[in-house]
N, C-alpha and C positions, 0 to 999 in steps of 0.2 A: 667269940674268943676262939683262936686257933688251937687245935689239939692234934697231936701225933701219937699214935699207939703202934707198937711193934710186937708181933707175935711170931713165935717159932712153932710150927706144927710138925709133930713127929708121930710115931706109932702110939706114943703114950698120951697124945692129946695136945692141948695148947700150952705153951710155955710163956710166962710173963717175965717182967723184970728188965727187959732190954731198954736202956735209957736213950740210946741214939741209933742212928741209921747204920753206922759202921758195925756196931755189935750185932745188929740184926742180920746184916749181910754176911758177917763172919760165921754166924750160927748155921748158915746153909752148908758149911763144910761138915757139919755133924749129921747130915742127912735130912730128909724131910723137906719142908719148904717154909717160906716166911709169908706173913700177911702184914702189910703196911696199911694202916687205916688213917686217913687224913680227913680232918673236919675243919672247914673254913681255912684251908691253907693259903699262904702267900704264894705268889708265883715263884719266888726264889726257892721255897721248900720243894717244889716239884721239879724245878730246873736241875736240882742236884741229881735227880734220878736219871737224867739224860746220860750222864757219863758213867754213873755207877751201875745202872741196870739196863741201859740201852733204850730208854723211853724216847720216842720221837718228839722233837720240840713242837711240832704242829699239834700233837696230841695234848701237850701241856697247854697250848693256846686254847684248844677246844674245852679243856677242863675249866678254864677261867671264864669262858663264855657261857652265860646262863641261858642263852636263847637257842642252843643247839637242839636239834631233833634227835631222837634215838637212832643210833647207827652202830655198825661194827666195821673195824678196819684192821687188816692183817699186815703186820710188819715182820721183818725177818726174825726178830728175837721175841716178839710179844704180839698180842692181839688187844686192841683197844675197843671198848664197848661203852656206849652211853645208854643208860636206862632211866626211866622215870618212876618215881614213887608218888602215889596219890594220897592226899588227905583231904577229906571233905568236912569243913568246919564252918558253922554259922552261915550256912547257905553259900559258902565260898569254896571253890576247888583250889587246893594248894598243890602245886606240882614241884617236886624236888628232884633235881638232876643227880643221878648217881653215875660216877665214872669208874670204870674198872679196867685194869691192865692185868692180863694174865700171861705169865711166862712159864718156862719149864719148871722153875723152882720158886716162883713167887706169885703173889696176888696183891695188887694195890687197889684200894678203894678210896675214892675222893668224893666227898659230899659236903653239903652245907653252903655251897657257893651262893645259892639263891633261896636259902631255906629259913631266913630270919633266925629264930632260935630253935627251929625244929631239928630233931636228930633222927633222921629216917632209919639209920642203922644201929640205933642205941640198943635195941633188944637183941641184936644178933650175937654180941659177945656173951651175954648171959645164957642164951640158948645153946651156943656152942660149948660153953663150959659145962653145962649140965648134961648135954646130949651131943657129944662129939661125932657120933655116927661114923660115917665112912671117910672122915677127913684124911685119913692116912693114905687114901688113894691119889692125893695130889691136889694142886690148885683148882683143877676143874671141879672136884667134889665140893670144895669150899665155895666156889663161884655159883655152883648149882644151888647150894643152901641159901646163899644171899639172894639170888634171883627168885628162887621159890618163895622166900619170905616176902620180898617186895611185891610179887604178883599176888600172893595171898592177901596182902593188905589192901589191894585194889578193890576187893570184894565189898568192903565196908562202904566205899563211895557209891557203888552201884546199888547197894541195899538202901542207902539213904535216898538216892534219887528216885528209886522205885516208890518209896513211901511218899515222897513229895509229889510224884505224878498222881498217885491215888488221892492225896489230899486236894490237889488241883482239880481233879475230876469231880470230887464231891462238892467243892466250892463252886465250880461252874454250874452244876446242876441245881444246887440249893440256893446260891446267892449270885446269880448271873449279873445282876445290876451292879453289885459292888466288887465283883472279882477284878483283880488287876492282871491284865494279860502280860505285863512285863515279867511276871513270875515264870511264865512259860518260855519267854525269850531268854531269861537267865539260865534256865535248865537246858535249853537248846544250846546255848553257848558253852556250857560245861560239857555237854555231850560231844560237841564238835572238838573240844580240846582233848577229851578222852579218846575219841576216834582217831585223831591225828597221831597221838602218841602210840596207841595200840597197833595201828597199821604198821608203823615202822618197827615196833618191838616184835611183832609177829614175823616180819621179814628177817629180823636178826635170828630168831629161833629157827626159821626155815634154813638159813645158811649154816647154822650150827649143826642141825640134825642131818643135813646133807653131807656132813663131814668135810666142809670146805676148809676148815681150820685145823691143822694137824696138832695144835697144842691142846685140843680137847680130844682125848682118846675115844675110840669107837665104843668101848664098853660103857662110857658115861652118857652116850647119846640117848639111851632109853629114858634116863632121868630128865633130860632136856626136852624130850618129846612130850613128857607130862606137862612141863611148863608151857609148851606150845599149845597144848589142848586147852589149858586154862585161858591163855591169851585169845585163842580163837573164840572161845565161849564169850569172853568179855566183849570182844569186837562185835559179835553177833548181837549182844545185848544193847550196845550203843545204837546199832541199826534199828533194833526193835523199839527202843525208847524214843529215838528220833521220829519214828513213824507215829508213836503214841502222842508225842508233842504236836505233830502236824494234825492228827485227828482231833486232839483237844482244841487246837486253835480253830479248826473248822466247826467243831461243835459250839464253841463260844460265839463265833461269828453268826452261826445259824440261830442260836438262841437270842442273840442281840437283835438280829433282824426281826425275829418273832416279836420281841418286846417293842421294837420300833413300829412294827405293823399294827400291833394291838393298840399302841398309843395313838397312832395315826387314825385307826378306826374309831377310837373313842372321840378323838377331836372332830372327825367327820360327822359322827352322830350328833355331837353337841352343836356343830355348825348347822346341820340339817334342821335340828329342833329350833334353833334361833331364826333360821331362814323361814321356817314355817310360821313361826309367831309373827315375824316381821311382815311376811306376805299377807297374813290374815288381817293384820291391823293397818296395813298401808292404805287401803281404800277408806277405812274408817277414819284414819287420821286426815286424809284428804277432805272427806265430807265434813268432818268436824272443823277443819281449818276454814273451809269455805263458809260454812254456816256461822262460825264464830266471827268472821269478818263482815257478815251481812247485817243489814238493819233489822232491828227487832221485829218490825211488822212483817218483813219478808218471811220470817220463820213462823209467825203465828197466822198470818193471812186472814186476820179477822177472827180466828178461833181463839178459844181460851188457851193461854200459854201452856197450861197443864196438859191439855189434850194434845196440842201440837208437839210439844217436847216428848210426850210419851210415845206418840206415833214415830217420831224421829228416832228414838232409842230402839224401838221395836224393829224399824227398818234396818238400822245398823246391825242389830243382832242377826236378822235374817241374812243380810249380806255376808256377815262373818261365817255363819254356818254353811252357806252355799260356797263361799270361797274355800273353806276348809275341806268340804267334800270333793270339790273339783280338784284341789291340789293332791289329795290322797289318791284319787283315781288315776291322776297323771303319774304319780310315783309308782303305783301298783302296775300300771301298764308298762312303764319303763323297766321294772324288774322282770316282768314276763318276757319282754323283748330280749333281755340279756340272756 
C-alpha cells in the first residue's frame, strides 16, 4: 500500500499535519526544511516532484527500478543517492533499496519498491521524534541520521552469518557424512550480494567525504566519515567470511576424501581376505572335483575306503596350510618392497 508522509523540520523539531505536497512546499517559506517520505509510491507520485522540486526524470526512473546498484549522482539543484538496507531472515538475505534526494531545503526518501511488506525506514520517524538531535543543521543532518541507521542495521546480518559459519564448521567436523555443502554455497551467495552492495556504498561515502557535493556542508563531513568507517569494516568482514567459506569447503572436501579413502581401505581389506580364502581353497576344490568325478576304486586303490579318504583329507589339509604360508610370505615380501 502506497504511503506519503510530509514533515517540516525547524529549530523546534519535526512538524506533522501536512496533508499534501503543496502544504509541505509552502512550509519551506517559514524556514527550516522539509522531509518527504514515500513508501511504495507510483511513478506519478514522483513525477510531480520534477516540476515542483527540480528532481531529474532519470532519477525517478531509477527509483522505480529495483535492480539498481548503490550510486550517487549530482544535479544542479539536488543530489540523488541509492543505498541498500539489509535484513537477514530465515536464512535468506533481503535487500531493500532506499532512494534519497537531498536539496538545499528538502530531503526526499523513497523506499518499498522491492520490499514486499518490509518497512526499512519505519523506525526512523519514532527515533527522530524522541531524539531530534542536530536536525536543525539542515537536510544533510537528517540524511546522516537515516544512512547511519541503515548502516547500523547491516550489523545484524553479519552477526547471523558469523553464527551460521560457526555452526557449519561444527557440523563439518562432527557430521561430515551428512553435512549439506549447499549451505556453504548459500552463505557464499549472500556474502557476494553484501560485498557488491558495500563496495558501491563505500564509494558513495568516499565521494561525500571528499566534499565532491556542495549540498553536504563541510562541517557535516566528520559524521559521514564515521559511516564510511562502518562500511569499510563491513566490507572487510565480507572478505574475511568469504575466505572462511572457502576454507570450510576445502575442509569438507578433505574430510570427505578421508572418509572415501577409509571406505576404500576397508573394501580392499575385505577383498584381500576373500582372495586369500579363495586362493587357499582353489586347489582343494580342484582336487575334490577331480576326485569326485573319478571311479570309486581309483580313490581307494584296493585300500579300505576309510583309510584312503582319511589320507585324502589329510593331504588336502597339508596343501591348504602350505598354500596359506606361501601366500602370507609373498604378501609380507611385497609390503617390505614398498
